[in-house]
Every structure is written in structure tokens, then in C-alpha cells.
TORKOL-270564 format. One record per atom (N, C-alpha, C): x negated, y negated, z; residue in three letters. Coordinates in steps of 0.2 Angstrom, whole numbers, padded with zeros to 4 digits, always signed. Layout:
<rs>
XYZAla...
</rs>
This chain:
<rs>
+0024+0061-0031Met+0018+0061-0035Met+0012+0062-0031Met+0007+0067-0033Pro+0001+0067-0029Pro-0003+0061-0029Pro-0007+0060-0023Tyr-0011+0055-0022Tyr-0018+0056-0027Tyr-0020+0050-0030Asn-0026+0050-0034Asn-0032+0049-0030Asn-0035+0055-0028Thr-0041+0054-0024Thr-0047+0053-0027Thr-0047+0052-0034Glu-0053+0051-0038Glu-0059+0055-0036Glu-0058+0062-0036Pro-0063+0066-0034Pro-0069+0066-0038Pro-0075+0066-0035Pro-0081+0066-0039Pro-0081+0073-0043Pro-0084+0073-0048Pro-0089+0068-0051Pro-0085+0063-0055Pro-0078+0063-0055Glu-0074+0058-0059Glu-0075+0051-0057Glu-0075+0046-0061Pro-0076+0039-0060Pro-0070+0036-0057Pro-0070+0031-0054Ala-0064+0027-0051Ala-0060+0025-0057Ala-0053+0025-0055Thr-0048+0023-0060Thr-0044+0018-0058Thr-0041+0014-0062Leu-0036+0010-0061Leu-0031+0010-0067Leu-0027+0015-0067Arg-0022+0016-0073Arg-0016+0012-0072Arg-0013+0011-0078Thr-0007+0007-0079Thr-0001+0013-0078Thr+0005+0010-0079Phe+0011+0014-0079Phe+0010+0020-0084Phe+0007+0019-0090Arg+0006+0024-0095Arg+0001+0029-0093Arg-0004+0027-0090Gly-0009+0032-0087Gly-0007+0036-0081Gly-0003+0033-0077Val+0000+0037-0071Val+0004+0042-0074Val+0009+0040-0078Leu+0013+0045-0081Leu+0010+0051-0084Leu+0004+0049-0088Arg+0001+0054-0092Arg-0003+0059-0087Arg-0006+0057-0081Thr-0010+0061-0077Thr-0006+0064-0071Thr+0000+0060-0069Gly+0004+0063-0064Gly+0001+0062-0057Gly-0004+0057-0056Val-0006+0055-0050Val-0007+0048-0049Val-0007+0045-0043Ala-0008+0038-0042Ala-0011+0036-0035Ala-0016+0032-0035His-0018+0029-0029His-0014+0023-0027His-0015+0019-0022Cys-0010+0014-0020Cys-0009+0008-0025Cys-0014+0006-0028Leu-0014+0001-0033Leu-0010+0003-0040Leu-0012+0009-0042Glu-0009+0012-0048Glu-0002+0013-0046Glu+0000+0015-0040Ala+0007+0016-0039Ala+0011+0010-0039Ala+0008+0004-0036Ala+0011-0002-0036Ala+0012-0005-0043Ala+0007-0004-0048Leu+0008-0006-0055Leu+0014-0002-0058Leu+0014+0004-0057Thr+0019+0008-0060Thr+0026+0006-0057Thr+0027+0005-0051Ala+0033+0003-0048Ala+0035-0004-0051Ala+0030-0008-0052Ala+0031-0015-0054Ala+0034-0015-0061Ala+0031-0010-0066Val+0033-0010-0073Val+0040-0007-0073Val+0042-0002-0069Ala+0048+0002-0069Ala+0054-0003-0066Ala+0052-0006-0061Leu+0057-0011-0057Leu+0058-0017-0061Leu+0053-0020-0064Glu+0054-0026-0068Glu+0059-0025-0073Glu+0060-0019-0076Gln+0065-0017-0081Gln+0072-0018-0078Gln+0072-0018-0071His+0079-0018-0068His+0080-0025-0064His+0076-0030-0067Gly+0077-0037-0064Gly+0072-0039-0059Gly+0068-0035-0056Phe+0064-0037-0050Phe+0057-0040-0053Phe+0055-0046-0050Pro+0049-0048-0052Pro+0043-0044-0050Pro+0038-0043-0054Pro+0032-0039-0053Pro+0028-0042-0047Pro+0030-0041-0041Leu+0026-0043-0035Leu+0023-0038-0032Leu+0017-0039-0029Val+0013-0034-0025Val+0011-0038-0019Val+0011-0034-0013Leu+0008-0036-0007Leu+0001-0033-0006Leu-0004-0037-0005Ser-0011-0035-0005Ser-0013-0036+0002Ser-0016-0031+0005Phe-0018-0031+0012Phe-0026-0032+0012Phe-0029-0036+0016Glu-0036-0036+0017Glu-0037-0032+0024Glu-0042-0028+0024Ser-0044-0024+0030Ser-0051-0026+0033Ser-0052-0025+0039Ala-0058-0026+0042Ala-0064-0022+0039Ala-0062-0016+0037Asp-0066-0011+0035Asp-0067-0011+0027Asp-0064-0016+0024Lys-0064-0017+0017Lys-0060-0012+0013Lys-0056-0007+0016Leu-0052-0003+0013Leu-0045-0005+0012Leu-0044-0010+0007Asp-0038-0013+0007Asp-0032-0009+0004Asp-0026-0011+0004His-0020-0008+0002His-0016-0012-0002His-0013-0010-0007Val-0008-0014-0011Val-0002-0010-0012Val+0004-0013-0012Met+0010-0010-0014Met+0015-0015-0018Met+0020-0012-0021Phe+0025-0016-0024Phe+0030-0019-0019Phe+0032-0025-0019Val+0037-0028-0015Val+0043-0031-0018Val+0048-0031-0015Tyr+0054-0033-0018Tyr+0059-0036-0013Tyr+0063-0040-0015Arg+0068-0044-0011Arg+0075-0042-0013Arg+0079-0040-0008Arg+0086-0039-0009Arg+0090-0044-0004Arg+0096-0044-0004Ala+0100-0048+0001Ala+0099-0046+0008Ala+0097-0040+0009Thr+0096-0038+0016Thr+0089-0039+0018Thr+0084-0041+0014Gly+0077-0043+0016Gly+0072-0040+0011Gly+0066-0040+0013Trp+0060-0038+0009Trp+0059-0031+0011Trp+0057-0027+0005Gly+0055-0020+0006Gly+0049-0019+0002Gly+0047-0012+0002Ser+0041-0011-0002Ser+0041-0004-0005Ser+0038-0002-0010Val+0037+0004-0013Val+0029+0005-0013Val+0027+0011-0010Ser+0020+0012-0009Ser+0018+0019-0009Ser+0012+0020-0011Arg+0009+0027-0011Arg+0002+0027-0007Arg+0001+0031-0002Ser-0005+0031+0002Ser-0007+0038+0004Ser-0013+0039+0006Arg-0015+0045+0009Arg-0012+0046+0017Arg-0010+0040+0019Asp-0008+0040+0026Asp+0000+0039+0026Asp+0004+0042+0030Pro+0011+0042+0030Pro+0013+0035+0032Pro+0010+0032+0036Gly+0012+0025+0039Gly+0011+0020+0034Gly+0008+0021+0028Leu+0007+0015+0024Leu+0011+0016+0017Leu+0016+0020+0018His+0021+0021+0012His+0026+0016+0013His+0031+0016+0009Gly+0036+0011+0008Gly+0040+0009+0014Gly+0044+0003+0013Arg+0048+0001+0019Arg+0055-0001+0016Arg+0060+0000+0019Lys+0067-0002+0017Lys+0067-0009+0017Lys+0072-0012+0013Pro+0072-0020+0012Pro+0076-0023+0018Pro+0073-0023+0024Val+0076-0025+0030Val+0071-0031+0034Val+0066-0033+0031Phe+0061-0038+0034Phe+0063-0045+0031Phe+0064-0049+0036Ala+0066-0056+0034Ala+0061-0060+0030Ala+0054-0059+0030Thr+0049-0062+0026Thr+0044-0057+0024Thr+0040-0059+0019Pro+0034-0055+0018Pro+0029-0054+0024Pro+0029-0059+0028Arg+0024-0059+0034Arg+0027-0053+0039Arg+0034-0053+0040Ala+0037-0048+0044Ala+0036-0041+0041Ala+0036-0041+0035Leu+0035-0034+0031Leu+0027-0032+0033Leu+0023-0037+0032Ala+0016-0035+0033Ala+0015-0033+0040Ala+0018-0037+0045Leu+0017-0035+0052Leu+0020-0028+0053Leu+0025-0025+0049Gly+0027-0019+0050Gly+0022-0013+0048Gly+0016-0015+0045Tyr+0011-0010+0043Tyr+0005-0011+0048Tyr+0005-0015+0053Val-0001-0016+0057Val-0003-0010+0061Val+0002-0007+0065Asp+0001-0001+0069Asp-0002+0005+0065Asp+0002+0007+0059Pro-0001+0013+0056Pro-0007+0011+0052Pro-0009+0005+0051Tyr-0015+0004+0047Tyr-0022+0005+0051Tyr-0021+0005+0058Val-0026+0006+0062Val-0028+0013+0062Val-0035+0015+0061Asp-0038+0021+0061Asp-0044+0020+0064Asp-0050+0024+0062Phe-0056+0023+0065Phe-0059+0017+0064Phe-0058+0014+0058Thr-0061+0007+0056Thr-0056+0002+0054Thr-0050+0004+0052Gly-0045-0001+0048Gly-0042-0005+0053Gly-0040-0011+0050Arg-0036-0016+0054Arg-0034-0022+0048Arg-0028-0023+0048Ile-0026-0028+0043Ile-0028-0035+0046Ile-0032-0039+0041Thr-0034-0045+0043Thr-0031-0051+0039Thr-0028-0049+0033Gly-0024-0054+0029Gly-0020-0051+0024Gly-0015-0055+0022Tyr-0010-0052+0017Tyr-0009-0057+0012Tyr-0006-0055+0006Ala-0004-0060+0001Ala+0001-0057-0004Ala+0006-0060-0006Val+0011-0058-0011Val+0009-0061-0017Val+0008-0057-0022Val+0005-0060-0029Val+0010-0058-0034Val+0012-0062-0038Asp+0016-0061-0044Asp+0011-0059-0050Asp+0011-0053-0052Leu+0007-0051-0057Leu+0007-0054-0064Leu+0013-0058-0065Arg+0013-0062-0071Arg+0008-0068-0072Arg+0004-0069-0066Ile-0001-0074-0066Ile-0007-0071-0071Ile-0007-0065-0072Leu-0012-0062-0077Leu-0011-0064-0084Leu-0005-0067-0086Gly-0004-0069-0092Gly-0003-0064-0097Gly-0007-0064-0103Arg-0006-0059-0108Arg-0010-0053-0107Arg-0014-0052-0101Tyr-0018-0046-0099Tyr-0013-0040-0099Tyr-0014-0035-0102Asp-0010-0029-0102Asp-0010-0024-0096Asp-0008-0027-0090Trp-0008-0022-0084Trp-0003-0017-0084Trp+0002-0018-0089Arg+0008-0014-0089Arg+0007-0007-0092Arg+0004-0008-0099Leu+0004-0002-0103Leu-0003+0000-0106Leu-0008-0004-0104Ser-0014-0002-0107Ser-0016+0005-0107Ser-0019+0007-0112Ala-0022+0014-0112Ala-0028+0015-0107Ala-0031+0010-0106Gly-0038+0010-0102Gly-0036+0008-0095Gly-0042+0008-0091Asn-0041+0005-0084Asn-0041-0002-0084Asn-0037-0005-0079Val-0036-0012-0078Val-0039-0015-0072Val-0046-0014-0072Phe-0049-0017-0066Phe-0049-0024-0065Phe-0047-0028-0070Lys-0046-0035-0069Lys-0041-0036-0064Lys-0036-0032-0063Val-0030-0033-0058Val-0034-0033-0051Val-0038-0028-0050Glu-0041-0027-0044Glu-0045-0033-0042Glu-0049-0035-0047Arg-0054-0041-0046Arg-0049-0047-0044Arg-0044-0048-0047Met-0040-0054-0046Met-0037-0053-0039Met-0035-0047-0037Leu-0032-0047-0030Leu-0037-0048-0025Leu-0043-0046-0026Leu-0049-0047-0021Leu-0051-0054-0021Leu-0050-0058-0026Asp-0052-0065-0026Asp-0046-0069-0024Asp-0040-0067-0024Tyr-0034-0071-0022Tyr-0034-0073-0015Tyr-0032-0079-0013Pro-0032-0081-0006Pro-0027-0077-0002Pro-0029-0074+0003His-0024-0071+0008His-0023-0075+0014His-0017-0074+0017Arg-0016-0077+0023Arg-0018-0073+0029Arg-0021-0076+0034Arg-0023-0072+0040Arg-0017-0069+0043Arg-0018-0063+0046Leu-0013-0060+0050Leu-0017-0059+0057Leu-0015-0063+0061His-0018-0062+0068His-0014-0057+0072His-0018-0052+0075Thr-0016-0047+0080Thr-0020-0047+0086Thr-0018-0045+0091Ser-0021-0045+0097Ser-0027-0039+0097Ser-0033-0041+0099Asp-0038-0037+0100Asp-0037-0031+0105Asp-0033-0033+0110Arg-0032-0028+0115Arg-0027-0022+0112Arg-0022-0025+0108Arg-0017-0020+0105Arg-0021-0016+0100Arg-0025-0019+0096Ile-0029-0015+0091Ile-0033-0009+0095Ile-0037-0011+0100Ala-0041-0007+0104Ala-0036-0001+0106Ala-0030-0002+0109Arg-0026+0003+0111Arg-0024+0007+0106Arg-0022+0005+0100Leu-0020+0009+0094Leu-0026+0013+0092Leu-0032+0010+0092Arg-0038+0014+0089Arg-0039+0020+0094Arg-0038+0019+0101Ala-0040+0024+0106Ala-0034+0030+0105Ala-0028+0028+0104Arg-0023+0033+0103Arg-0024+0037+0096Arg-0026+0033+0091Tyr-0028+0037+0085Tyr-0034+0042+0086Tyr-0039+0040+0089Arg-0045+0044+0091Arg-0042+0050+0095Arg-0038+0049+0100Arg-0036+0055+0104Arg-0032+0060+0099Arg-0027+0057+0095Phe-0023+0061+0090Phe-0028+0065+0086Phe-0033+0062+0083Lys-0037+0065+0078Lys-0042+0071+0081Lys-0043+0069+0088Ala-0047+0074+0091Ala-0043+0081+0093Ala-0036+0080+0094Ala-0032+0085+0095Ala-0030+0089+0089Ala-0029+0085+0083Phe-0026+0087+0077Phe-0030+0084+0071Phe-0036+0087+0070Pro-0041+0084+0065Pro-0038+0085+0058Pro-0034+0089+0056Asp-0031+0090+0050Asp-0024+0087+0048Asp-0022+0083+0053Arg-0015+0080+0052Arg-0016+0072+0052Arg-0010+0069+0050Arg-0010+0062+0050Arg-0004+0060+0055Arg-0005+0055+0059Pro+0000+0053+0064Pro+0006+0050+0061Pro+0012+0052+0065Leu+0018+0050+0063Leu+0022+0047+0069Leu+0018+0045+0074Tyr+0021+0043+0081Tyr+0023+0036+0081Tyr+0023+0032+0076Tyr+0024+0025+0076Tyr+0031+0023+0078Tyr+0032+0018+0081Arg+0039+0015+0082Arg+0041+0012+0076Arg+0047+0011+0075Gly+0050+0007+0069Gly+0051+0012+0063Gly+0050+0018+0063Arg+0050+0023+0058Arg+0057+0023+0054Arg+0062+0020+0058Glu+0069+0020+0054Glu+0069+0015+0049Glu+0064+0010+0049Arg+0063+0005+0043Arg+0059+0008+0037Arg+0056+0014+0038Trp+0052+0017+0033Trp+0056+0020+0028Trp+0054+0020+0021Ser+0057+0024+0016Ser+0055+0031+0017Ser+0059+0035+0014Ala+0058+0043+0015Ala+0050+0044+0013Ala+0047+0049+0017Leu+0040+0051+0016Leu+0040+0056+0011Leu+0034+0057+0007Pro+0033+0063+0003Pro+0033+0069+0007Pro+0035+0075+0004Ala+0035+0081+0008Ala+0029+0083+0011Ala+0023+0081+0008Glu+0017+0083+0011Glu+0016+0081+0019Glu+0020+0075+0020Phe+0019+0073+0027Phe+0024+0075+0032Phe+0030+0078+0029Thr+0035+0080+0033Thr+0035+0088+0035Thr+0031+0091+0031Arg+0030+0099+0032Arg+0026+0100+0038Arg+0028+0105+0042Arg+0023+0107+0048Arg+0021+0114+0047Arg
</rs>
């Protein structure tokens, strides 16, 4: 499914499952809500993992637990922020699996939270015909756990990212360790 870039002059959106299926595009939170609705029908609780970033460009994904560990379903403009196989022992370990690819010119994960969307009660985040910005506000206000990472490591990752973008301004990096734990990437990232 194509990424919802919300191109101007269109306003920002936060569509539910119904709106995503109607338009055929989704940004990260729209994709997380869509996955939550679909997988809730298969017995998975509607859990999302919310990241806070130093640059205020947060990321949200659907998360689930299997006997083998925690995994995620995600959509992003960046290949490193897509889903992960259910092989992580804890939500914190899953969050740490996103630290390296989150680093770009300004991004850095500073906190994470696993949120059960059922706390929204009767609010219709699943099938509403309109935008559901209350979900975004709730996630922004929800207490996140700090995720400490080394400043030296982040500086090294940022320098590598800058070098890559200088050499390949129109590409997204795929050079990260641990890719065997990633879910399959959309074709837009695997074509050369």
C-alpha cells in the first residue's frame, strides 16, 4: 500500500480502517490502526508501539506477541521503520531494534510506549468515516518510557547517514545490522 504523504494542499489525515481501504494509502498511524482492526479479528489485542523522537517526528506501529516473541506491523517512508518478525523478548527489545534506522539528520528515539487502544472506550477509532485525531492526541499525552542510547553511537550513526545521503541523495539506506529480523519490505525499497 502506498505511503500517505498528505501532499499539499490536502490537509493532514488520520483515517480509520474504513478510510484507509477507501483511499488505498496510509501513513504510520493509519497503518497501525488498520492492522489493529484486522488483527483484532484474529484474536490479537489492539496494541500499538509509540515512539517519541528528539525531532518530534514520532512513529507508531501495531505490535503483537506470539510464542516466539514480540513483533510489529508498520508502514513508513523509511525501510528501516517497517515491521519486525516476532522474535523480540520484550517490547523494549523490539523498540531497541528500531534505534539505528531511526537516526537520520535529526531523528533519535527518546522514548517508547505500548498502548492498548481499548483505553479509548467507545471512541470509534476502528471504523469512523471521519478522521480520528483523538487517537494521536492520546498517544502524544501517554507516558512513554525513556530509551537511553549512547550519544557517541547516535553521532556515529548520524555521520554514516549523512555520508550515505551525500553519495545517494535519492535513496534510503538499507545497511543496518539485524535485517534478518525485519519483515519483508515493500517493493519500492527493494528495487534498484
